[in-house]
N, C-alpha and C positions, 0 to 999 in steps of 0.2 A: 504494500500500500504506500507507494512513493517513499516518503522519508519516515514512515512509521512502521513499527514491528510489534507483534504480540509475542510474549515470551513462550507461552505453552498453549497447545490445544489438546484437551483431554477428551477421549471418547470411550464410552463403555456402553455397548448395545446401541440404542438409539439416542442416548444422551451425549451431547457435545457441550463442552465448556471452554471458553476462552479465559486464560489466566494471565494476568499481568502482575509481576512481582517487583517489589521495591523494598528497600530497607525501612524507611519511614517516609511518611507524607509530611515533610517539614514545613512547606510553604505552598502558596498558591501556584507558583510556577511548577513545582514538582507534581502537584495534584493534576494540573492541566496536562503535563507531559505523560503521566501514567494513564490517565483516563482517555486521552485523545485517540490512541490507536483502537481502543475498544469502541469508542463512539463512531469511528469511521467504518466499522463493519456493518454492512446493511442487513444482515439476517437477524433473526430473533432468538438465537441460541443464548444460553446463559453466559454472562460476562462478569468477571470478578477481578478486583484488585486485592492482592495479598500483601500484607506488610507486618512489621513488628511493632507497630504503634501500640501504646498502652490503651488508647481509646479507640472505640469503634465508630467509624463515620457512617452517616446515613447513606442510603442508596442515592446515586447520582445518575439521572437519565436511565434508570433501570440497571445500572451497573452496581453490584454489591461490593462493599468493602468487607474483607474478612481478615481478622487477625490470624497470623500464620499458625498459631497453636490450636486454632479452632477449625482449621481447614478440613480435617478428617471428619468432623461432625457434620459438615455441610455437603461433602461430596459422597 
């Protein structure tokens, strides 16, 4: 997708998840950088940003934020 990339695409059966991983979402620029590739994907499969932030951020345009240690509970 031009100058954007998604870190992982996970597939199990019919379920497909796009995963973007980052250390922490420290500022607005980092948040935009991490969410932008997922926002550019035109399909409706699940999209998640995974980080080590102490706080959980609300969904952003249907993209969920997941704390890394909670990932297995979600997928």
